[in-house]
Every structure is written in structure tokens, then in C-alpha cells.
C-alpha positions as a printed Julia matrix, in Angstrom:
433×3 Matrix{Float64}:
   0.16    0.05   0.02
   1.7     3.07  -1.22
  -0.52    5.82  -0.19
  -3.94    5.92   1.77
  -6.4     8.51   1.53
  -8.26    9.61   4.59
 -11.55   11.22   4.15
 -13.0    13.53   7.04
 -15.53   11.72   9.15
 -18.55   12.57  11.13
 -18.37   10.16  13.96
 -17.02    6.96  15.15
 -18.68    4.15  16.77
 -18.75    0.14  17.31
 -16.39   -2.42  19.03
 -12.92   -3.47  18.09
 -10.6    -6.12  19.12
  -6.9    -4.62  18.55
  -4.13   -7.28  17.74
  -2.13   -9.13  20.6
   0.29   -6.73  22.39
   3.32   -6.44  20.61
   5.74   -6.05  23.66
   4.24   -9.19  25.27
   4.14  -11.45  22.05
   8.06  -10.77  21.71
   8.65  -11.78  25.35
   6.61  -14.91  25.49
   8.39  -16.02  22.29
  11.69  -15.53  23.61
  11.07  -17.23  26.86
   9.13  -20.3   25.19
  12.32  -20.68  22.77
  14.39  -20.92  25.98
  11.92  -23.31  28.13
  12.22  -26.98  28.21
   9.19  -28.22  25.97
   6.23  -27.04  23.9
   4.53  -23.67  24.53
   1.23  -22.64  23.27
   0.57  -18.73  22.78
  -3.01  -17.55  22.06
  -3.19  -13.96  20.6
   0.28  -13.64  19.33
   0.74  -10.31  17.34
   0.44  -10.36  13.65
   2.79   -7.45  13.63
   5.6    -7.64  11.15
   7.87   -7.0   14.27
   6.69  -10.01  16.12
   7.08  -12.31  12.92
  10.88  -11.07  12.99
  11.07  -12.37  16.33
   9.77  -15.73  15.35
  11.76  -16.08  12.35
  14.81  -15.34  14.28
  14.05  -18.06  17.24
  13.31  -20.42  14.37
  16.96  -19.96  12.81
  18.34  -20.4   16.31
  16.87  -23.97  16.55
  13.43  -23.48  18.05
  10.51  -25.22  16.44
   7.84  -22.77  15.43
   4.42  -23.78  14.66
   1.9   -20.98  13.18
  -1.64  -21.63  12.48
  -2.34  -20.3    8.85
  -5.85  -19.11   9.54
  -4.78  -15.76  11.14
  -5.91  -16.85  14.3
  -2.74  -15.77  16.68
  -1.85  -19.15  17.96
   1.62  -20.14  17.92
   3.19  -23.0   19.45
   7.07  -22.98  20.15
   9.24  -26.13  21.28
  12.23  -24.85  23.12
  15.27  -26.84  24.27
  16.07  -24.86  27.54
  18.89  -22.64  28.09
  21.7   -24.31  26.64
  19.45  -25.89  23.64
  19.87  -22.87  20.77
  22.23  -23.71  17.74
  24.39  -21.38  15.78
  22.18  -19.88  12.83
  23.37  -20.55   9.25
  23.18  -16.65   8.37
  22.55  -13.35  10.09
  19.46  -12.91  12.03
  17.3   -10.56  10.39
  15.18   -8.32  12.9
  13.47   -6.18  10.33
  12.13   -3.05  11.64
  12.08   -4.2   15.48
  14.27   -2.89  17.89
  12.63   -4.96  20.67
  13.88   -8.0   18.82
  17.25   -6.99  18.43
  17.72   -5.93  22.0
  16.39   -8.78  23.55
  17.97  -11.36  21.45
  21.3    -9.39  22.07
  20.93  -10.4   25.97
  20.21  -14.24  25.05
  22.86  -14.39  22.41
  25.44  -12.81  24.72
  25.42  -15.92  26.61
  25.77  -18.55  24.13
  28.57  -20.86  22.97
  28.49  -19.58  19.31
  28.83  -16.4   17.54
  26.07  -14.62  15.86
  25.33  -11.68  13.66
  21.96   -9.63  13.98
  20.79   -6.86  11.5
  17.83   -5.06  10.37
  16.13   -2.68   7.97
  17.39    0.63   7.11
  15.79    2.36   9.71
  16.87   -0.3   12.53
  20.27    0.19  11.35
  20.23    4.06  12.48
  18.97    3.18  15.83
  21.53    3.51  18.79
  22.28    0.06  20.21
  25.43    1.13  22.47
  22.88    1.47  25.44
  22.27   -2.39  25.65
  26.23   -3.32  24.39
  27.5    -1.65  27.38
  25.83   -3.76  30.22
  26.26   -6.83  28.0
  29.98   -6.29  27.63
  30.24   -5.87  31.64
  28.94   -9.35  31.85
  31.67  -10.53  29.91
  29.98  -10.35  26.26
  31.95   -9.66  23.28
  29.86   -7.34  20.61
  31.02   -5.54  17.42
  28.75   -2.85  16.05
  29.01   -0.47  13.17
  30.69    2.73  14.36
  30.29    1.01  17.84
  26.56    2.07  17.96
  24.68    0.61  15.38
  23.54   -2.63  13.81
  24.72   -5.19  12.47
  25.81   -6.3   15.47
  28.34   -9.2   15.76
  28.04  -11.15  19.2
  30.56  -13.52  20.37
  28.66  -15.71  22.7
  30.52  -16.0   26.37
  30.33  -17.14  29.72
  28.56  -14.63  31.53
  29.02  -12.87  34.89
  26.46  -11.28  36.96
  26.29   -7.68  37.38
  24.89   -4.86  39.51
  23.44   -2.38  36.81
  21.7     0.77  36.95
  19.86    2.12  33.91
  21.33    5.37  33.09
  18.06    6.36  31.32
  14.82    4.39  31.4
  14.48    1.83  29.02
  12.47   -1.46  29.03
  14.02   -2.84  26.57
  17.67   -2.72  27.81
  16.28   -4.04  31.45
  15.04   -6.77  29.43
  18.47   -7.63  27.58
  20.06   -7.4   31.03
  17.61   -9.66  32.8
  17.59  -12.31  29.76
  21.25  -12.36  29.99
  21.3   -12.91  33.73
  19.75  -16.07  32.67
  22.54  -17.22  31.31
  25.02  -15.94  34.42
  26.35  -18.0   37.36
  24.97  -16.22  40.04
  22.42  -12.77  40.75
  22.21  -10.12  38.42
  20.6    -7.17  39.55
  18.97   -4.22  37.37
  18.07   -1.02  38.71
  15.76    1.41  37.02
  15.46    5.38  37.67
  11.68    5.25  36.7
   9.92    2.05  36.5
   9.22    0.88  32.69
   6.92   -1.52  31.47
   7.32   -4.91  33.44
   6.28   -7.36  30.86
   9.66   -9.07  30.99
   9.47   -9.63  34.53
   5.82  -10.82  34.5
   6.77  -13.26  31.97
  10.04  -14.55  33.38
   8.1   -15.48  36.6
   5.38  -16.89  34.44
   7.85  -19.37  32.75
   9.41  -20.18  36.54
  12.58  -17.99  36.67
  13.89  -17.02  40.06
  13.07  -13.25  39.95
  12.55  -10.63  42.85
  11.6    -7.14  42.92
  12.73   -4.87  45.87
  11.57   -1.4   45.02
  13.26   -0.22  41.8
  15.81   -2.99  41.89
  15.27   -6.45  39.94
  17.4    -9.45  40.8
  17.46  -12.73  38.72
  19.19  -15.74  39.55
  21.17  -17.68  36.57
  20.44  -21.09  35.75
  16.74  -21.61  35.87
  14.94  -24.33  33.99
  12.17  -22.58  32.18
   9.02  -24.62  32.13
   6.59  -24.44  28.96
   3.37  -22.67  29.38
  -0.06  -22.17  27.92
  -0.38  -18.53  27.56
  -2.89  -15.66  26.13
  -1.81  -12.29  24.77
  -4.09   -9.48  25.59
  -4.66   -6.81  22.86
  -2.3    -4.0   22.54
  -3.03   -0.94  24.68
  -0.62    0.95  22.33
  -2.84    0.18  19.42
  -6.12    0.81  21.12
  -5.27    4.61  21.97
  -5.61    5.27  17.93
  -9.5     4.39  18.37
  -9.77    6.21  21.65
  -8.2     9.16  20.17
 -10.28    8.9   16.94
 -13.52    8.98  19.49
 -11.98   12.3   20.93
 -11.42   14.13  17.45
 -15.07   13.21  16.38
 -18.28   14.38  18.02
 -21.0    11.92  19.17
 -18.4     9.06  19.11
 -18.44    5.97  21.17
 -15.85    3.25  21.18
 -15.28   -0.21  22.92
 -12.11   -1.93  22.53
 -12.24   -5.8   23.68
  -9.89   -7.62  25.58
  -7.09   -5.07  25.95
  -4.22   -5.14  28.12
  -4.46   -3.0   31.24
  -1.03   -3.82  33.02
  -0.55   -1.33  35.32
   3.05   -0.11  33.82
   1.18    0.49  30.45
  -1.93    2.15  31.42
  -0.53    5.4   32.28
  -2.23    6.91  29.19
  -5.64    6.19  30.27
  -4.86    8.25  33.46
  -3.66   11.16  31.31
  -7.16   10.71  29.11
  -9.18   10.87  32.17
  -7.45   13.62  33.58
  -8.07   15.59  30.41
 -11.65   14.86  30.58
 -12.01   11.73  28.22
 -15.12    9.61  30.17
 -13.39    6.17  29.99
 -15.07    3.05  31.28
 -13.38   -0.23  32.29
 -15.02   -3.56  32.41
 -14.59   -7.23  32.63
 -11.21   -6.99  34.15
  -9.39  -10.26  34.64
  -5.78  -11.8   34.66
  -4.76  -14.23  32.09
  -1.0   -15.36  32.25
  -0.29  -13.04  34.9
  -1.67   -9.7   33.0
  -4.37   -7.88  33.28
  -7.1    -7.12  30.3
 -10.65   -6.14  30.12
 -12.94   -4.07  27.87
 -12.32   -0.06  27.68
 -15.19    1.93  26.41
 -15.04    5.82  25.8
 -17.48    8.33  24.4
 -16.66   11.61  23.0
 -16.04   14.89  25.35
 -13.88   17.72  24.86
 -10.23   17.27  26.07
  -8.62   19.97  27.85
  -5.18   18.92  27.08
  -2.08   19.51  29.17
   1.74   18.93  29.97
   3.43   15.41  29.52
   6.95   15.47  31.35
   9.28   13.99  33.63
   8.68   10.09  34.85
   5.53    9.88  33.07
   7.3    10.1   29.51
   8.94    6.89  29.79
   5.41    5.08  30.51
   3.96    6.92  27.74
   6.56    6.41  25.29
   4.53    4.86  22.6
   1.5     6.4   23.1
   3.05   10.01  22.56
   2.38   10.35  19.01
  -1.06    9.67  19.44
  -1.27   12.25  22.48
   0.44   14.97  20.2
  -1.63   14.45  17.48
  -4.87   15.07  19.56
  -3.09   18.52  20.6
  -5.05   20.52  17.61
  -8.33   19.08  18.92
  -8.13   19.97  22.6
  -9.01   23.16  24.59
  -5.49   24.13  25.66
  -3.21   22.5   23.63
  -0.5    19.7   24.42
   3.06   20.13  25.52
   5.35   17.4   25.69
   8.62   17.6   27.67
  11.64   15.42  28.62
  11.05   13.25  25.58
  14.28   13.0   23.65
  13.95    9.44  23.07
  11.3    10.05  20.53
  14.3    11.11  18.49
  15.7     7.75  18.1
  12.57    5.51  17.65
  11.59    4.18  14.16
  11.79    7.72  13.13
  12.6    11.14  14.59
   9.28   11.4   16.02
   9.46   14.79  17.27
  10.48   16.1   13.77
   8.17   13.99  12.13
   5.07   14.97  13.92
   6.14   18.74  13.92
   6.45   18.46  10.0
   3.26   16.54   9.27
   0.94   18.45  11.71
   2.34   21.74  10.3
   1.33   20.68   6.98
  -2.18   20.23   8.36
  -2.22   23.99   9.52
  -1.22   23.08  13.28
   0.5    25.57  15.39
   3.74   23.76  16.72
   6.83   24.77  18.42
   9.66   22.07  18.06
  12.13   21.63  20.87
  15.19   19.31  21.31
  13.48   17.09  23.55
   9.53   17.48  22.84
   6.87   19.62  21.38
   4.34   22.44  22.13
   1.08   22.08  20.11
  -1.51   24.85  19.96
  -5.16   23.78  20.84
  -8.42   24.5   19.02
  -7.9    28.31  19.14
  -5.01   28.16  16.56
  -7.76   26.85  13.88
  -9.02   23.79  12.39
  -6.75   21.3   10.72
  -6.8    20.91   7.04
  -5.97   18.18   4.45
  -2.67   17.61   3.11
  -0.08   15.15   1.98
   1.7    13.47   4.79
   4.73   11.65   5.0
   5.25    9.21   8.32
   8.78    8.46   7.45
   8.12    4.64   7.34
   7.17    5.05  10.91
   3.87    2.95  11.64
   2.7     5.11  14.95
   3.33    8.05  12.94
   1.14    6.72  10.18
  -1.69    5.77  12.43
  -1.77    8.92  14.52
  -1.81   11.11  11.64
  -4.85    9.23  10.01
  -6.85    9.62  13.11
  -5.85   13.54  12.93
  -6.89   13.78   9.28
 -10.37   12.26  10.25
 -11.22   15.58  11.93
  -9.47   17.84   9.0
 -10.99   19.87   6.58
 -10.83   17.84   3.06
  -8.94   14.86   2.39
  -5.58   13.75   3.43
  -3.13   11.38   1.81
  -0.49    9.18   3.73
   2.53    8.25   1.79
   3.84    4.39   2.41
   0.85    3.74   4.68
   1.71    0.18   4.43
   4.19    0.94   7.18
   1.41    0.16   9.65
   1.94   -3.52   9.47
   4.98   -3.32  11.47
   2.5    -3.2   14.35
  -1.06   -3.29  13.24
  -1.56   -4.62   9.38
  -5.39   -4.46   9.71
  -5.73   -0.98  10.98
  -6.96    1.0    8.13
  -9.54   -1.86   7.62
 -10.57   -1.39  11.31
 -10.73    2.21  11.32
 -12.89    2.38   8.07
 -15.27   -0.06   9.65
 -15.96    2.04  12.6
 -15.98    5.52  11.1
 -19.41    7.32   9.9
 -19.55    9.89   7.04
């Protein structure tokens, strides 16, 4: 799909079930490949990123069985911590930084050498932050310009470390904890701000010896991970696009079914509630250690506000949608302390500023964030938009375009397949014109 035209809509209503959570799908797959036996996963994400993880694990010797009917059922037979094998060629992580960083932690403790690479976008994303703690554990990793993929990882006998994350990063934390499975002794990770804890939840579910004391995690190496039957909740980071659309379009009402409600991921709901979004959460239950339930919203004016400080780490994937709502809020949206957005799949600060300006928004771009004026700056108009091959940019801009005057065209809209291949079909099924 090269281009997608978004025609303004009158309202959006109905029920939607979003794909399985990307973050959780990656982690279940990696741990299932390290477990001793056959695990079954329901609701595994159809995202291209999560397929990249499965492809890499298959090359490493895990047996992967996928149902061809698109049901999201995946079976993975692992061979224990020592059962992976050297791949015949370089591993391809595609566009997935999660795949590369998590597998770096696993590959650091193997008895063989591996190269892992990715597409052009991933090869521009920094990897030094994950290399440094792994090298402190005894891994030997070579990278282009000492910071970028491809990564050539010389597997080694790892030693435990006590590591404090210099910046909040669930991926770096996860890489160190996964490497800790292969170290003799106890590895600890202290995080300055609590980030999403899907790795910790999954490690405990598979039987790893993991403890949390305050903001410090301790994992003991040498565990015998046990196979599990797991259910992946819907991806809240995908659901926010439909919640956002309901705020853009008057008289809207949306129900998102079976979505993940992990407390370290649901900060976006707190933000929206604080800005005036009427949110109702029902049918809450736990599956495989993760909370899930149904989330319903109806249209209401949003006040807008400031996102800054510790909350940024817990909202990092939702910030594009939050920013794109800025022109539809009463007082505008300001995002601070979010320099991490510049090293995601695209420079999300620059891409947001560029495209929202094309639509007529008033924006101040800053090194670590944005200030987007609210309704008083005028209504958006249609434009040709370039998400720079970034799936979250494409979806956020599509939602913003629903309330604009005149149609908008999104270039390379197929990039949504990185996380949500059916996004445009789902959106079209809910909008009324």
C-alpha cells in the first residue's frame, strides 16, 4: 500500500478488538524458545515486528508452529537455556528494535557467534545502550561505528553484574535480565523510573527466579524454564488510536475488547481521564499474569495539558497519538523530557512537527519535545503526509486527518503493518461519514 487517502468523518462508533500486544508477544516467544518443552501462545501479534522475532528464533533452533488461518495461535518448542544452535546466516530483526535488543541479551550467553541486523531504519537506531551492560557481563559485541547494527555477538560465559540504567528503557532492562539467565549468580538491574514490566511478569510465569525490591530487580541464573499455555491481551498502544479518534469526532462511542491493562502500560488512560475523556473499564481479569479487560469511551472535549518527567517513559509509545490530539484539545498539548522520541523508528518529534504543520497546526519544536496549540489556533486542513516509514506516525496522523477539512493522503501507509496490519480496515469499519 503506497498511499492511503483519509476522508474526514462525522463520527466513529462500534466495537474493535486490536491485535495481540507486541511487547508481550516478543517476550513470550523468546522465553518459550528458552523453555524445556512446548509452549502454546494464543493471540500472538500479527505485527511484522513479532514475525521477525519468530523467524530469528526458528533460525536459532526453536520449533515454531503457526496456524495459517490468522488466529494468532503459535506453538513454540524450546530446548532449554543451552539448547539454541548457531544460525546458518545473519539473523534479520526487520524494523524491530525489541527483537534486536532482547535477542542481544540471549545471544550474549551462547556458546557460538551470531550476527543480527535489521532494515535501514533499525540500522540507524542506537545499540550502544544495550551493548555496554552486556559487555560488562563478559560479552564481546562488535557494531558499526561502535553503536549501530549489524551486531556481531561472540557468545561467552557471562558473569552477574549490578547495573543501574542511565535512562529508563524496558528493552535494555529486558536484555540484561535475559542475559542474567545465563550468568552464574544473581544479576541486578535498578531502574530510575519504573518502565513496562512485561519481561518480569513473563519470567516469573515461566519459572525464573526473579525478585523485585523497590526499583531493583534481581534474577538468578541457571533456571529451568517451564513451558506454558499463554494468552496475549490486546495491545493498548494500538487501542489508543481508536480512543483518540473518538475524541476527534463528535458523538463518537468506542468499545475496545480484551485489551491489556498492565499498570505499567496504562498511564495513557490516566492522562486521558485527567483531560476529561470519559473512560469506563469493565470485565477486568488476569491471564498469564497480565491484566486485561474492555475499555469504552464516548466523545467529550479534552482539556489538554503537559506530559513531562517520569511519566514520559510510561507513555513513550502513546506520545505520537497524544501529540496528534493537540489541535483538538482546549488548551493544547506540551511534551517535555522526551528526547528518546528522536531515536525511535523515526525522529518522532521532527516527523510530528513536519506533518502537523502541513495540516495547519501551530507547533513549537524543541530538542526534547513539542508544544502543539489547541483549538484556538484553528481547524486542521487536509494535506499530503509523510510518516517516514513509522507505523505509529502513520496511525496517529490518520486519526488527526479524520477531523480535518478536506482529505489527506498518507504516503507509504503500508508501514502500519509493522504493528497493526489491519489498522486501516478496522478504522474504516467504525467511521461514519
